[in-house]
N, C-alpha and C positions, 0 to 999 in steps of 0.2 A: 926412498919414496914412501909417503904416508899412504896408508890404505884403511878405508873405513871398514871395520870388521864388526859384524853383528855380535850382540851379546850372546851369552849361552842360551838365553831364551829365544834367540832368533829375531830380536827386535831391539829398538833403541831405548827401551825402558818404558814405553807407553803401551799399555795393553792393546792388542789388535793392530799394531803398526809394524808389519813385517818390513825388514830392511833388505836392501840389495847391496852387494859389494860394489865399491866404486874406487878406482885408483886415481890418484892425482899427485902432482908434485908441488911441494911447498919450498919457498926460499928458506934458508937456514933460520932467519929471524922468526918467521911465522911458525916453523916447526918447533923451535925452542919455546915460543909462547904457548903453543898447543900442549906441549909436554908439561910446562909449568902449571898451566890451568888445570889440566887433568889431574896432576899430582896434588895440587892445592885443594881442589874441590872433592877429590876422591871419586871422580867420575871417569868413565872411559874417554878416550880421545874422540870416539864416535859421538858420545853424548855432548862433548864440548863443541864439536863441529856442528851438530844439529842445533844446539842452542844459539850458536853464532848465526847460522842460517835463518833461524826463527826471528832473531833480532833484525837481521837485514830485511826479511820479509815484512815485518811489522813497520820498519822505517819506510819501506816502499809503499805500503798501504797508507801510512800517515801522509806521505807526500801526495799521493793520488787524492786522498780526502781533502787536503788543503787546497789543491788545485781545483777540485770540484766546488768547494765552498767559495773560492775566489771567483770562479766563473758564475756561480749562482748570484753572488753579491753584485757583480757587474750587470747581470740580467735584471736583477731586482731594482737596481738604481735606474737603469734605462726604462723600466716599466713605470717606476714612480715619476720620472721626469716626463714621460709621455702622457701621464694622467694630469699633470699640473694645469694645462690649459682648461680642461674640463672642470677641474676643481675650482679654478678661479671664476669660471662662469657660474657655478652652482652656489658659491659662497658669497654672501653680501659683503660689501666693503665697509 
């Protein structure tokens, strides 16, 4: 069982960010990857997991932003289309 363990300073490496212990189970493939990444980067397993979660969080925010832009584009198109009759009346042919 993998266990997120705080660093000696009591946090994940970022000043002022206290950590809390958390236990979770990983399938062998994920645990091996975690071990490899920690060893290759010279970071703790906790730091590797935190970075992975930060990437997931960023991806989620990006997806929400894309959805918001798509909804705004649809609203903007509908607004432009609703203004066409008034524009045609105001502009000479």
